[in-house]
N, CA, C and O atoms as CSV, one atom per row, in Angstrom:
chain,resi,resn,atom,element,x,y,z
A,1,MET,N,N,2.704,7.941,-10.879
A,1,MET,CA,C,3.714,6.956,-11.218
A,1,MET,C,C,5.029,7.248,-10.491
A,1,MET,O,O,5.787,6.327,-10.188
A,2,ASP,N,N,5.298,8.517,-10.213
A,2,ASP,CA,C,6.520,8.857,-9.486
A,2,ASP,C,C,6.496,8.266,-8.077
A,2,ASP,O,O,7.517,7.790,-7.580
A,3,ALA,N,N,5.324,8.300,-7.438
A,3,ALA,CA,C,5.206,7.748,-6.080
A,3,ALA,C,C,5.494,6.249,-6.093
A,3,ALA,O,O,6.220,5.748,-5.235
A,4,VAL,N,N,4.932,5.539,-7.056
A,4,VAL,CA,C,5.176,4.094,-7.168
A,4,VAL,C,C,6.650,3.851,-7.462
A,4,VAL,O,O,7.259,2.951,-6.884
A,5,GLY,N,N,7.215,4.632,-8.337
A,5,GLY,CA,C,8.631,4.491,-8.669
A,5,GLY,C,C,9.544,4.724,-7.484
A,5,GLY,O,O,10.628,4.146,-7.407
A,6,SER,N,N,9.109,5.576,-6.550
A,6,SER,CA,C,9.936,5.861,-5.375
A,6,SER,C,C,10.087,4.644,-4.467
A,6,SER,O,O,10.971,4.620,-3.611
A,7,LEU,N,N,9.242,3.642,-4.642
A,7,LEU,CA,C,9.323,2.434,-3.815
A,7,LEU,C,C,10.580,1.616,-4.112
A,7,LEU,O,O,10.944,0.730,-3.340
A,8,SER,N,N,11.232,1.911,-5.219
A,8,SER,CA,C,12.464,1.179,-5.533
A,8,SER,C,C,13.604,1.578,-4.597
A,8,SER,O,O,14.612,0.877,-4.516
A,9,THR,N,N,13.451,2.690,-3.895
A,9,THR,CA,C,14.449,3.159,-2.939
A,9,THR,C,C,13.893,3.034,-1.528
A,9,THR,O,O,13.018,3.805,-1.135
A,10,PHE,N,N,14.387,2.085,-0.777
A,10,PHE,CA,C,14.034,1.859,0.623
A,10,PHE,C,C,12.519,1.799,0.865
A,10,PHE,O,O,11.974,2.663,1.552
A,11,PRO,N,N,11.840,0.800,0.315
A,11,PRO,CA,C,10.390,0.678,0.502
A,11,PRO,C,C,9.980,0.402,1.948
A,11,PRO,O,O,8.835,0.648,2.329
A,12,ALA,N,N,10.916,-0.108,2.751
A,12,ALA,CA,C,10.595,-0.408,4.151
A,12,ALA,C,C,10.388,0.862,4.974
A,12,ALA,O,O,10.012,0.778,6.144
A,13,ARG,N,N,10.624,2.035,4.388
A,13,ARG,CA,C,10.384,3.299,5.082
A,13,ARG,C,C,8.892,3.525,5.321
A,13,ARG,O,O,8.505,4.297,6.198
A,14,CYS,N,N,8.075,2.855,4.544
A,14,CYS,CA,C,6.629,3.036,4.614
A,14,CYS,C,C,6.033,2.207,5.747
A,14,CYS,O,O,6.522,1.125,6.071
A,15,ALA,N,N,4.981,2.730,6.334
A,15,ALA,CA,C,4.334,2.073,7.472
A,15,ALA,C,C,3.580,0.817,7.041
A,15,ALA,O,O,3.196,0.657,5.882
A,16,GLU,N,N,3.385,-0.060,8.012
A,16,GLU,CA,C,2.561,-1.245,7.772
A,16,GLU,C,C,1.107,-0.778,7.601
A,16,GLU,O,O,0.634,0.087,8.338
A,17,ALA,N,N,0.415,-1.356,6.630
A,17,ALA,CA,C,-0.978,-0.999,6.358
A,17,ALA,C,C,-1.913,-1.737,7.315
A,17,ALA,O,O,-1.592,-2.838,7.764
A,18,PRO,N,N,-3.069,-1.143,7.633
A,18,PRO,CA,C,-4.038,-1.827,8.485
A,18,PRO,C,C,-4.464,-3.183,7.906
A,18,PRO,O,O,-4.807,-4.096,8.657
A,19,GLU,N,N,-4.441,-3.313,6.597
A,19,GLU,CA,C,-4.825,-4.563,5.929
A,19,GLU,C,C,-3.932,-5.727,6.328
A,19,GLU,O,O,-4.342,-6.884,6.228
A,20,SER,N,N,-2.746,-5.443,6.767
A,20,SER,CA,C,-1.771,-6.481,7.086
A,20,SER,C,C,-2.311,-7.484,8.099
A,20,SER,O,O,-1.942,-8.658,8.055
A,21,ARG,N,N,-3.164,-7.050,8.997
A,21,ARG,CA,C,-3.692,-7.956,10.031
A,21,ARG,C,C,-4.641,-9.011,9.466
A,21,ARG,O,O,-4.908,-10.009,10.134
A,22,PHE,N,N,-5.155,-8.814,8.254
A,22,PHE,CA,C,-6.100,-9.758,7.648
A,22,PHE,C,C,-5.435,-10.755,6.710
A,22,PHE,O,O,-6.088,-11.692,6.250
A,23,PHE,N,N,-4.157,-10.574,6.419
A,23,PHE,CA,C,-3.476,-11.408,5.435
A,23,PHE,C,C,-2.272,-12.089,6.060
A,23,PHE,O,O,-1.816,-11.694,7.133
A,24,ASP,N,N,-1.760,-13.108,5.395
A,24,ASP,CA,C,-0.646,-13.878,5.944
A,24,ASP,C,C,0.724,-13.310,5.577
A,24,ASP,O,O,1.743,-13.957,5.821
A,25,ARG,N,N,0.762,-12.131,5.004
A,25,ARG,CA,C,2.036,-11.473,4.706
A,25,ARG,C,C,1.929,-9.996,5.074
A,25,ARG,O,O,0.839,-9.434,5.180
A,26,GLU,N,N,3.076,-9.403,5.262
A,26,GLU,CA,C,3.091,-7.993,5.641
A,26,GLU,C,C,2.742,-7.126,4.434
A,26,GLU,O,O,3.334,-7.261,3.364
A,27,ILE,N,N,1.786,-6.248,4.624
A,27,ILE,CA,C,1.390,-5.295,3.592
A,27,ILE,C,C,1.734,-3.904,4.115
A,27,ILE,O,O,1.384,-3.543,5.238
A,28,ARG,N,N,2.412,-3.145,3.296
A,28,ARG,CA,C,2.803,-1.776,3.658
A,28,ARG,C,C,2.021,-0.787,2.799
A,28,ARG,O,O,1.414,-1.160,1.795
A,29,GLN,N,N,2.046,0.477,3.209
A,29,GLN,CA,C,1.338,1.491,2.453
A,29,GLN,C,C,2.175,2.745,2.286
A,29,GLN,O,O,2.910,3.154,3.186
A,30,LEU,N,N,2.047,3.335,1.128
A,30,LEU,CA,C,2.647,4.637,0.838
A,30,LEU,C,C,1.489,5.585,0.584
A,30,LEU,O,O,0.656,5.339,-0.288
A,31,LEU,N,N,1.436,6.670,1.346
A,31,LEU,CA,C,0.386,7.666,1.149
A,31,LEU,C,C,0.857,8.663,0.110
A,31,LEU,O,O,2.000,9.120,0.136
A,32,TYR,N,N,-0.055,8.997,-0.819
A,32,TYR,CA,C,0.288,9.909,-1.900
A,32,TYR,C,C,-0.858,10.891,-2.109
A,32,TYR,O,O,-2.021,10.491,-2.157
A,33,GLY,N,N,-0.536,12.155,-2.232
A,33,GLY,CA,C,-1.539,13.180,-2.490
A,33,GLY,C,C,-1.717,14.100,-1.299
A,33,GLY,O,O,-1.006,14.006,-0.298
A,34,ARG,N,N,-2.702,15.008,-1.435
A,34,ARG,CA,C,-2.973,15.987,-0.385
A,34,ARG,C,C,-4.469,16.201,-0.229
A,34,ARG,O,O,-5.260,15.981,-1.147
A,35,GLY,N,N,-4.822,16.640,0.976
A,35,GLY,CA,C,-6.219,16.991,1.248
A,35,GLY,C,C,-7.164,15.839,1.000
A,35,GLY,O,O,-6.992,14.751,1.549
A,36,ARG,N,N,-8.168,16.083,0.168
A,36,ARG,CA,C,-9.177,15.067,-0.145
A,36,ARG,C,C,-8.701,14.082,-1.206
A,36,ARG,O,O,-9.387,13.104,-1.503
A,37,ASN,N,N,-7.558,14.333,-1.761
A,37,ASN,CA,C,-7.040,13.480,-2.842
A,37,ASN,C,C,-5.849,12.652,-2.394
A,37,ASN,O,O,-4.826,12.602,-3.077
A,38,VAL,N,N,-5.984,12.003,-1.247
A,38,VAL,CA,C,-4.924,11.129,-0.756
A,38,VAL,C,C,-5.234,9.695,-1.174
A,38,VAL,O,O,-6.354,9.213,-1.011
A,39,TYR,N,N,-4.236,9.035,-1.708
A,39,TYR,CA,C,-4.362,7.635,-2.117
A,39,TYR,C,C,-3.381,6.804,-1.305
A,39,TYR,O,O,-2.313,7.276,-0.916
A,40,ARG,N,N,-3.763,5.564,-1.058
A,40,ARG,CA,C,-2.898,4.615,-0.357
A,40,ARG,C,C,-2.411,3.596,-1.376
A,40,ARG,O,O,-3.215,2.909,-2.006
A,41,ILE,N,N,-1.131,3.501,-1.534
A,41,ILE,CA,C,-0.534,2.510,-2.423
A,41,ILE,C,C,-0.151,1.327,-1.541
A,41,ILE,O,O,0.766,1.426,-0.725
A,42,LEU,N,N,-0.853,0.209,-1.706
A,42,LEU,CA,C,-0.622,-0.988,-0.902
A,42,LEU,C,C,0.359,-1.898,-1.629
A,42,LEU,O,O,0.205,-2.166,-2.820
A,43,PHE,N,N,1.363,-2.370,-0.907
A,43,PHE,CA,C,2.386,-3.196,-1.558
A,43,PHE,C,C,3.018,-4.162,-0.562
A,43,PHE,O,O,2.880,-4.016,0.653
A,44,THR,N,N,3.714,-5.151,-1.113
A,44,THR,CA,C,4.488,-6.093,-0.307
A,44,THR,C,C,5.948,-6.010,-0.734
A,44,THR,O,O,6.278,-5.553,-1.829
A,45,ILE,N,N,6.808,-6.469,0.169
A,45,ILE,CA,C,8.242,-6.550,-0.116
A,45,ILE,C,C,8.667,-7.988,0.128
A,45,ILE,O,O,8.444,-8.531,1.210
A,46,GLN,N,N,9.275,-8.600,-0.868
A,46,GLN,CA,C,9.827,-9.940,-0.696
A,46,GLN,C,C,11.222,-9.945,-1.303
A,46,GLN,O,O,11.397,-9.779,-2.511
A,47,ASP,N,N,12.203,-10.138,-0.438
A,47,ASP,CA,C,13.611,-10.025,-0.829
A,47,ASP,C,C,13.846,-8.621,-1.393
A,47,ASP,O,O,13.693,-7.641,-0.665
A,48,ASP,N,N,14.212,-8.503,-2.663
A,48,ASP,CA,C,14.421,-7.176,-3.253
A,48,ASP,C,C,13.335,-6.818,-4.271
A,48,ASP,O,O,13.540,-5.961,-5.130
A,49,VAL,N,N,12.168,-7.489,-4.165
A,49,VAL,CA,C,11.062,-7.248,-5.090
A,49,VAL,C,C,9.902,-6.574,-4.362
A,49,VAL,O,O,9.433,-7.062,-3.334
A,50,VAL,N,N,9.449,-5.446,-4.907
A,50,VAL,CA,C,8.281,-4.736,-4.386
A,50,VAL,C,C,7.129,-5.003,-5.337
A,50,VAL,O,O,7.238,-4.764,-6.539
A,51,SER,N,N,6.012,-5.505,-4.790
A,51,SER,CA,C,4.826,-5.791,-5.610
A,51,SER,C,C,3.685,-4.893,-5.160
A,51,SER,O,O,3.246,-4.968,-4.012
A,52,VAL,N,N,3.199,-4.036,-6.068
A,52,VAL,CA,C,2.059,-3.174,-5.770
A,52,VAL,C,C,0.804,-4.020,-5.897
A,52,VAL,O,O,0.558,-4.635,-6.935
A,53,LEU,N,N,0.014,-4.046,-4.836
A,53,LEU,CA,C,-1.199,-4.860,-4.795
A,53,LEU,C,C,-2.435,-4.082,-5.197
A,53,LEU,O,O,-3.309,-4.601,-5.891
A,54,HIS,N,N,-2.505,-2.827,-4.756
A,54,HIS,CA,C,-3.725,-2.061,-4.958
A,54,HIS,C,C,-3.437,-0.594,-4.698
A,54,HIS,O,O,-2.579,-0.260,-3.880
A,55,ILE,N,N,-4.144,0.275,-5.384
A,55,ILE,CA,C,-4.112,1.707,-5.087
A,55,ILE,C,C,-5.541,2.096,-4.755
A,55,ILE,O,O,-6.448,1.950,-5.576
A,56,ARG,N,N,-5.729,2.594,-3.537
A,56,ARG,CA,C,-7.075,2.906,-3.031
A,56,ARG,C,C,-7.140,4.360,-2.591
A,56,ARG,O,O,-6.162,4.922,-2.096
A,57,HIS,N,N,-8.307,4.955,-2.782
A,57,HIS,CA,C,-8.522,6.308,-2.262
A,57,HIS,C,C,-8.461,6.235,-0.743
A,57,HIS,O,O,-8.950,5.274,-0.150
A,58,GLY,N,N,-7.873,7.227,-0.117
A,58,GLY,CA,C,-7.691,7.234,1.324
A,58,GLY,C,C,-8.979,7.195,2.131
A,58,GLY,O,O,-8.959,6.786,3.292
A,59,ALA,N,N,-10.105,7.613,1.543
A,59,ALA,CA,C,-11.379,7.623,2.264
A,59,ALA,C,C,-12.056,6.259,2.287
A,59,ALA,O,O,-13.009,6.051,3.038
A,60,ARG,N,N,-11.575,5.338,1.477
A,60,ARG,CA,C,-12.192,4.004,1.433
A,60,ARG,C,C,-11.843,3.206,2.674
A,60,ARG,O,O,-10.804,3.423,3.299
A,61,GLU,N,N,-12.723,2.284,3.020
A,61,GLU,CA,C,-12.495,1.430,4.180
A,61,GLU,C,C,-11.302,0.510,3.945
A,61,GLU,O,O,-10.866,0.307,2.812
A,62,VAL,N,N,-10.796,-0.029,5.021
A,62,VAL,CA,C,-9.687,-0.973,4.955
A,62,VAL,C,C,-10.120,-2.198,4.154
A,62,VAL,O,O,-11.226,-2.707,4.337
A,63,MET,N,N,-9.251,-2.665,3.274
A,63,MET,CA,C,-9.544,-3.820,2.434
A,63,MET,C,C,-9.424,-5.101,3.253
A,63,MET,O,O,-8.485,-5.267,4.032
A,64,LYS,N,N,-10.391,-6.010,3.066
A,64,LYS,CA,C,-10.405,-7.302,3.762
A,64,LYS,C,C,-10.323,-8.420,2.732
A,64,LYS,O,O,-10.575,-8.183,1.551
A,65,PRO,N,N,-9.978,-9.633,3.152
A,65,PRO,CA,C,-9.788,-10.738,2.199
A,65,PRO,C,C,-11.002,-11.014,1.315
A,65,PRO,O,O,-10.826,-11.456,0.180
A,66,ASP,N,N,-12.207,-10.778,1.779
A,66,ASP,CA,C,-13.395,-11.088,0.975
A,66,ASP,C,C,-13.839,-9.935,0.079
A,66,ASP,O,O,-14.851,-10.054,-0.613
A,67,ASP,N,N,-13.105,-8.824,0.077
A,67,ASP,CA,C,-13.442,-7.694,-0.810
A,67,ASP,C,C,-13.123,-8.064,-2.253
A,67,ASP,O,O,-12.082,-8.653,-2.543
A,68,GLN,N,N,-14.031,-7.712,-3.146
A,68,GLN,CA,C,-13.849,-8.039,-4.565
A,68,GLN,C,C,-14.035,-6.792,-5.412
A,68,GLN,O,O,-15.033,-6.670,-6.122
A,69,ASP,N,N,-13.074,-5.852,-5.346
A,69,ASP,CA,C,-13.213,-4.681,-6.218
A,69,ASP,C,C,-12.099,-4.541,-7.131
A,69,ASP,O,O,-12.069,-3.604,-7.930
C-alpha cells in the first residue's frame, strides 16, 4: 500500500508501461518488490487524478485488451 500511496507524489516519474501501446491512453508502471517478488502497478494519470488499473506479478506477460483476469 505504501508503493501505491507514493503515486500521489509525482506519478509521472514512473516509466510508460508496455501495455500502453495496446490502449488509447497512456499507461504507466511502478515496479515494487525485489528478486522474484517484483510487482508492476499499472496506472493512468489524468489531470491530478491517478487511477490504479491493475497490479500484476512481474513475471506475467504484458496485458492486452482481450485479457480477462
